[in-house]
N, C-alpha and C positions, 0 to 999 in steps of 0.2 A: 517415462514417469520417474520423477525422483522422489525418493522417500527419505525422510529424515533417519539418522541411525537409532534414536530413540523409539521411533515406530517400528522399525525393522526388528530390533530387539524384542519388542512387545509381540509381534507376528511370530517370531520364533518361539517365543516362550509360550505361545497359545494364548495369550492375553486379548490380542486383537483378531479379529479374522474378517472384518468388513472395513474398508476405506472407501472415502467419497473423493470424486475429483469433476471439477468443472472445466470443460475444455472448449476449445474450438473444434478439435476434432480429436478422436480417441488414439492412445498412443499403445494400447495394449487390447487383446481380444481375449474372449472368454475361451477356455481351453490351451491357453497358451502359458509362457513362463517368461518371467522378468527376472534378468541378472540384476543384483544388487550388491552392495559393498559386502554384505554378510553372508551372500549365499542365493540360491535361486528360490524364487516364489512361483507357486501355481496360481494363475488366474482362473478361479473355478467358476465364476459366473459374472456376468455384468448385466446391469438393469437400467436402463435411462429411466430417469424420474424427476420429479420436481422436488427441489430442497425442502418445499412445504410439506412434503409427503414423509419425511424423516422421523421415525418414531423414538421414544425414548430407549427402547430396546436396540434399534439400529445405532442410535448414537454410543450407546454404553458399548455394542460389540466393536465400535470403532475406537475406544478409548476414551470418550467423552463422558462427562458426568452425567449429562441430561442433554435434550435439544437445546436449551438455551446456551450450554457450554458449545455444542456444535455450531449453533449460529454465530456466535461471537468469533470463532475460528472461520467459518466461511466468509465473514465479512472482511478478513484479511487477505483472502485468495484472489488469483486473478480473475478477470471476467472471462466469461465463456457462455456459450449458449447452449451448450450440451452438459447435463449433469448426470453422473452415474453413480450407482451403488454398486462396488466391486467387492466380490467374496474372494478373500486370499488366503493361501496357506503356505508354509514354509516346507520346501521340499528337501533342499540339502545344502550342507557348506562346500565351497570349493576346495 
């Protein structure tokens, strides 16, 4: 799972603790970790859901202003039949 540096910095700073992904198949799993450019992330929880179920609170936890902002971002993402809400946290810098 590739994440932009700006998003990684927001996760490290504690500003973002939820990310969304649309996949053909998941590339991470709950309880695992993800090596990134800035350090190790914990994958705390993953929930398969519909993008229509994303709330303003979820969107804001992911760094979006609101659901409308989230939907604009989602329209730019690759297609995939699985959609996940993923809770993440920063673990450590290498």
